[in-house]
N, C-alpha and C positions, 0 to 999 in steps of 0.2 A: 219795339216792333218785332225784332228778331225773336225775342222770348215768346211772344204770342204765337208766332208762326211755328216754332218748334213744338209748343204745347199742342197746337191744333193737329200737327202731323202725327205726334205720339198718340193722341186720342183717337184719330182715325185708324191708326195701325191696330190698336186694341180692339176697336169695333170690328175691323175686318177679320182679325184672328179669332175673335169670339164667334163671329158668324161662320167662319170656316170650320170651327170645332163642332158647332151644333148642327150645321147643315151638311150632313154626310152625303147627301145626294149630289152635292157639288163636286165631290172627289171622284175621279174616274181614272182607271188605269187598265192596262192589258194584263190578263191573268189566265192561267190554265194549269190544271193538275189532274192526275189519274191515280185512283186508289191510294190516296194520301190520308194519313191520320188527321183526326180533327184538330188536335193541338198543333200539329205542324202547319196546317192551313192558317190557324190564327197567328202563328209566328210570322208567316209570310205577310199577312195583313199589317202586322206591327212594323215590318220593314218598309212597306209601301206607304204607310201613313204615319202621323204623329200620335196615333191612339195606342193605348195600352189596355190589354184585356185582363179582367179580374174574374176568376171562376174557381170552382172546386173540381179538380181533375177527376174526382170519383164519379161525377155525373156523366162522363164520357166513356165509361168502361164498356158499355154495351152498344155504342154507336158504330155504324158501318163506315168504311172508308169513303172519303169524299172524292168525287170525280167532276170536274168542271171543264167544259170545252173551251178552247182558246177563243177569246173575244174581248172586246173593250166593254168593261162593266163599270157602273158606278159603285162606290163603296156600299151604299145602301142595298143595291141589288145582290151583291156578293153575300152580305150578311143574311139576307132573306133566303138565298139559295142554301147556304151552309147550315143555318139554324133551323130552318124549316118550321114545323109545327111542334117540335119537342122543346125548344128553348126560346126564351125571350131575352131581350137586352135592354139596358137602360144606360143613357149617356150622362156621366157626371164629369164635366170639364173635359179633360183628355182621357178619362177612364171610361171603359165600356164594361159594365157589370153584366155577366151572363148567368142566368139561373134557369133551372128546369121548370117547365110549366107543370104544376101538380095535377095529377089525375084525380077524378072524383072518387071518394072512398066513403064507406058507411061511417057515420059518426059514432065515436066511442061513447058508451054509457058512463055517466057519472064522471066524465073527464072535462073539467071546465077549460075554456079557451082563454088564456090570459091576454090582456091588451098588449099592443105594441109599445112596450115600455121597458125600462130597465128593471130586471128582477134580481133580487139579491137573496142568496141562500146563506142564512146566518151561521149555520153549523157546518164547518168545513169538511166533516167526515161523511155528510150525506151524499148520496149518489144522485146525479141529474140524468134523467132520461128525456128524450124528445121523440115525437112521433114522425119527424121528417128527417131527411138527410141533413147533416151538418154542413153548411156552406161557409165560404170565407166571410160571409157577413155576420157570422156568429163568433164572437171572441170570448174566450174564457180566461180570466185572470185569477190565478191562485196565489195570493200573497198571505192574507190573513183570512179572507173569506172568498167565496166563489161568486163572481158577477157575470151574468149572462145578458148581452145586448142582442135582442132578437128583432127581426123584421118580419117573421112569419109565425105560424102557430107553433107553440112550444108547450108541452105538458110537463110539469114538475111533479115528481113523485118522491116521497120520503119513505124509504123502506123501514119496516119495523125493526127496532134494535135487536141484534142477535143475542141469544142467551150466552152470556159469558160468565165464567166463574169470578168471584170477587178476588181482588188482589191479595188479600190476607184472609186466612181461614184458621179456625180453631176447631179441632176435632177431639172427640172423646171416643176411644176405641177399647174394645174388650177382645182379648186374644187367649187362645188355648192351643196346646201343641205337645210335642214330644221333644226329648233331649237325650243325648248320649254323652257319657263321660269317659275320658281316658286318663287314668292316674299316671303321673310321672314321678318316679323316685329320684330325687336329686342327691340326697346324702343317706347313707346307711351305716350301720355299725360294722358291717363286713361285706365284702363282695359277694359271698355266698348267700347272705340274707337278701341282698339287693336282687340277685338273680332269682331267688325263691319267690320274692314278691312279684317280680315281673312275670314269672311263669304262672302264678296263681291268679292274677288279675284278668278278668274277662269283661269287655264292654257289654252293656245292656241298655235297653230303652226305658226311660222313666218319663214322667209328665211334668208340665209346667203351665202356668197361667199368669196373666198380667192385665192390668188396666192402665192405659196410657192417655195422657193429655198432650196433644201435639199441636204446635203452632207453626203454620206454614206461611211464608211469604213467597213471592214469585221465584226466588232462587234458594232460600235457606229453610231448613227444617230444624226445629228444636222441640224437645219433649222431656217429660218427667212423668213418673208413674209409680205404681206399687206392683211388685212381682213376687210370685211364689215359685220355687224350684225344688224339685226332689232330685238332688244330685246323688247319683248312685251308680254302682257297678257290682259285678259278681266276683266273689273270691272262691276258688277251688284249690284246696290244699290238703295235706296229710299230716296228722299229728302222731307223735310217738309217746308211749308210756310203758312202764314196766310193773309187773306184779309177781307175787310168789304163790305158787300152787302147791300145797303140801302133798297132794296126791301124786305129784310127779317129782322124783328125786334123781340125783345123779351121784356116782361114787367118785371119790378122790383118793388116790394112793399117795401116802406120805412115806418116803424113805428116810431112815435115820440110823445112827450107830448105837448099839446096845452093849454096855460093858457089864462083866461079872468078876468078882474078886476070887482069885484062886488061892493065894497064901500070902504070908508076910514073913520077911526075914530081916535080920539085924546085921548091920555092918559097922565095924569099929573104925573111927577116924580120930587119930591123935588121942587115944585113951577114952573117946566117947563112942557110944553105940547109937546107931540111927536105924529106925524101923522103915523098911521099904516094902510097900504093897505091890503085888503083882496081879494084873487084871487080864481078863480075856475079852476081846472086842469082837462084835458080830454086826455086820451091815444088814439091816432088816427093814421091813416096811409094815404099814398098817392101812387099812381101807376105811375111809370115812364117808358117810352118805350125807348129801346136802339136798334141800328142797329145790325144785326147778324154778329158775327166774325167767318169766315170760315177757317178751317185748310185744306190745300192742300197737298197731298202726291203724289209724282211723281216718277215712276220707271225709272231709268236711266241705260242704257247698253252702256258702252264705251270701245272701243278697244284702249288700250295704245300701243303706238309705239315709242320706244326710239332708235334712230339710232346712232350707234357708228362706227367709223373707227379706226382700231388698227394696231399695228405692233407686231404680235406674235413671240416669240422665243421659240424653243423647243430643248430638249436634250433627246435622247432615246437609247434603246439597240435593236440590231437586232437578230432575231431568225429565221433562215431558217427552214421551215416546211417540204415541200415536193417539190422537183424539182423546179417548177416556183413560188411556194408560199413562202411568208415570213410574219412574224408578228413582229411589231416594237412598243412596248409600250414606252410612252414618258411622260415627264412632260413639262408644258408650262407656260409661264408668258407673259403678254402683257400690254402695256399702251393704254388706251381707250380715244378717243377724241369724245366728244358729238357733233353731227352735227345737229340733228333734234329731236323734241319731239312733240307728238300729243296725244290727249285724255284728260280725266278728271278723278279726284278721288273725294271721299267724304271727307268733313271736319268734325272736331269734332262736329260742330253745325248742322250736317246733311245737309250741303249745297254742291253744286257741285263746284269743283275748277278745272280750266283748268291747264294742265301741264305747259303751258307757263308762268303761274304765280307762279309756285313752284320753289324755288331756287335749281336747280340741280348743281352738280359739273361738270365743263366743262372738266376736266381731271381726270380720275380715273384709276384704275388698276384691273387686274384679275389674278387669278392663278388657275391651274387645272391639270388634268391628262387626258391621251387619249391613243389611240392605232391606228396604221395603219395596214391594211391588204392589201398586195400587190400581184398582179398576173402579172408576166412578159409576155407580149404579144410577144415581139421580143427583139432584142439586143438594140433597141432604145426606145421602148414604153412600158409602164406598166400601168395597171389599179389599182387604189387605192381606198379603202374605209376607211374613217377617222371618228372615233367617239371620242368625248371629253366631259368632265364634268368640268365646270369652275364656279367660284363664283365671284361676284362683291361685295366686302365687304361693300362699302358705296356709295350711289348714290346722297344723298341730302347734301346740305351745312349745316354747323352748325347753321346757322340762322333759319333754319326751325325746330321749336321746337315741332311740333305736333306729329311727328313720325320719327323713324330711320328705314330704310329698307336695306336689302341685297337681291341680286338676284342670284339664283342658276339656271344655264343655262346648258341644255343638247343639244348637237349638233351632227348631223350626216351628213357628206358630202361625196360626191363621185366625182371622176375626173380622168383625164388622165395626165401622166407625160412623158416628153421627157428626155431621159437619154443621158448625155454627158460623155463619158469615161474620167477619170482623173487619171493619174498615179502619 
C-alpha cells in the first residue's frame, strides 16, 4: 500500500513539473530594467526561472537596449515584450530556442532548396556556403568528412577545383648565354714566368649553350643534359728575337803585345856555349769590324679559344618565392671533352707557342655551384635564368712542365623550358 502511494505521488510531481515547464504563462514575477543589453535581460530571466536560453549571439548585434517598467509580469508577457516581432522562440523541455524571424528575400536562380535532413559532404576539402546566418542549431563536425544538420534553408556549393601544378614535373629546357674565364696559374717553372703569365692574361666574354632535362619534385631538383662551352680568354704579351743586319756594323779594338827580334848572342857555361835571342816588345792594338746584332720585340695579342662538350649533372633544392616565381640553387659536376683549341701563349723564353703544340688533357672534369630563377608562363612553358660558377682543376697534361693552370668560369644562360606533367 505504501509503495503504491509513493508511486502516485512521484507521478503527480512529474505531471506538475512538466506542466510548469510548458505553461510559461503560469510563471509570474516582478521585473524592471532600463537600457539593458538583450543578453543581460535573458540572463536575468534564467535566474528567475528554471529555463535556459539557446541562441546565436550574432543575431543580437544590431538590437537596441531593452527598457521595461517595474511591474508584475508573467514570463510569457516578458518574452513577448523583449523578443517583439524580430525573434521567435520555441520551448524544448527546459530549453528555450531563440531564432531570428527571416525577412522575405528574392529567390536565387538555379539554387535548389535542400530538404530538412542530414546533408553529408563527402570531400573534406570542399567549402560549404549557406544563404542564412549560422545559428546554434547548425553543427559542423569535421573528423573525416563534414556533416551539416540543418533546420532551415541551406545551399551547398562546391567550388571548381583551383588550377594547381602537379606534384612532380619533367622539363626539357634549351639555354644559351655568355661566359667569362679567369685562368689561375698554380705552378710555374719560375716566379718571373708566373708573373709574366698573370700580366698577359685578360678576361673576355665567350658563348655557351646547353640542353637540359630537369625533374622536379615539390622540394628537390635533379637534371642532366648536354652542354657546349667556348672557354677562352685573351693573351697580350711581347716576344723577343735577334737578327744580324750586314748593313750595320760596329768596330771592336783588340789590344795585344807585338814582339820583334833584335839580335842573338852566345854565352859560355862550363865549356858549353848557349845562344840567347834578344827581342823588342811593343803593346799595340787593331780594329775589327763586326755586323750589327739586332734585338726584335713584337707585341702579340691572341684570343684563346678552348672548346669543350660536356654532360653536366645537377642536384638542387626548390624554393617557391611568389606565385609564378621559384628559385632553385644547385650543385653541378660534369665530364669535359676537348674538341678544339685555338690561339697562342708565351713561353718561358719569351717566344710565342701555339695551343695546338701544347699538350692539353683530352678529358677533364669540372665542379661548381649555380642557381635557377624560373617564371611560369603557363601550365606548359616557363622562362628560366641560370647562373653558375665552375672550376676546371687541370687542363694541361703532366708532360707540360712550364706551368700548371686551372680555369675559373662564370656562366649566365637564359632559355625556355617545356613542362611535361609527371605523377
